[in-house]
C-alpha angles and dihedrals in degrees: 000000000000091000091053089049095045091227091180135088125030124330115188117216097214123226116233107242117212131210121234087259090057101254129119112288095219096177091054091046091052092047091050091051092051093045097053090047090049089054096052110278113149093213148337133246120217125200097016125143089273089056090058089236092166090061095051126087123229094266091051092048090052091048093052092046092049093052092048091046091054092051094047091048090053093045099036087234131151114264119197119182128201110240107163129134140179093258138032096249091051091050090049090055092048091050092048091058090060091071087079090073116055089189092071107105101178143003123231107216126181125225102259106282125225093358094082095196095178127245094294092051092049090051092050090048094055094040089058094045093048089054094057104029118112089214136035117276130241108201113223108214110189108146096177087065102033098041089225116115116195128190126226093265091056092046090049090051089055089051091055094058115109108249095028108111103174151328137252100219115205103159095153094251144359104286140151095287094052091050092048094047096048090046093062113023122175115252113275094012121123130197120212118194111244102180106079094206093057102040095110098054091043090052089049089054094051110280109146097218142314147263099222132174089196089064091077079083126046088008092165091054092053090049088049090051092054091046092048094054090044090053093045094244093150100172092052094042093049095050093044092046092056093049093048092047089059089051092049092050090055093047091053096047087109128028113298128286097017098088094039089054091046091055093044089052092048088054091051093244097120128032098236138009089230124144126182124255134297082039117071129207115267120262120253094248092058092049092048092050091050092050089052091052090047090055089056096056 
């Protein structure tokens, strides 16, 4: 299943560009999708956290998904769409909507946030979703947002569910559970790094790629990093990993995706640096610092 999905390499969770009137800047979104694919991304992710999905209404989410679906159809690229919700019924409904786009290859679904149902509840949640989803699931494990820590045994049990193809792992670091999980993965289950700062060490441990907001910028370098670890070119991977970690740290100096959008706007790639409340646009100093780091990569 992971081979069919190409759950390797770099997948870019696209920002949602806005027009000056506050709508979706579809032309800019389409251009961003093509550009990251041109530069070596394996696929794109629509309606992730970086895309401000929580701030979009249903019509806007459909519009974003449709644009990304068209690009991925034209480019034969992997399209993953965020489809999580606070409860199981809500997530089922979000997954059901994906059937409208045959180009969608996988759904990125968070561990239930705020509820903290425990490991058994999380497993039951994903077992039910996998049974009704029109596409394979990529579990999004991000405990510093969901409030639900899970150990390696629980994460491995999720990976053994039929219909679960992989995991976006954003554990907030490279700790004992990450090492244990990557040391004994279920067959056919891929782990994609989800914390931009730690992508290089996670690749070194056995992650097959990453879902990285930072890869809007220096996309080719992130693709090169994944390829270097895959090929065992440790000196190149280590040097590139350190340089990209410095870039990621600058891009996450303010809440994501504010700095990424600020840099994209400074480059002329999106019409405005706007984000939707409660997020605020990044300050000029943060954008300047990120541009300096980008020049060093």
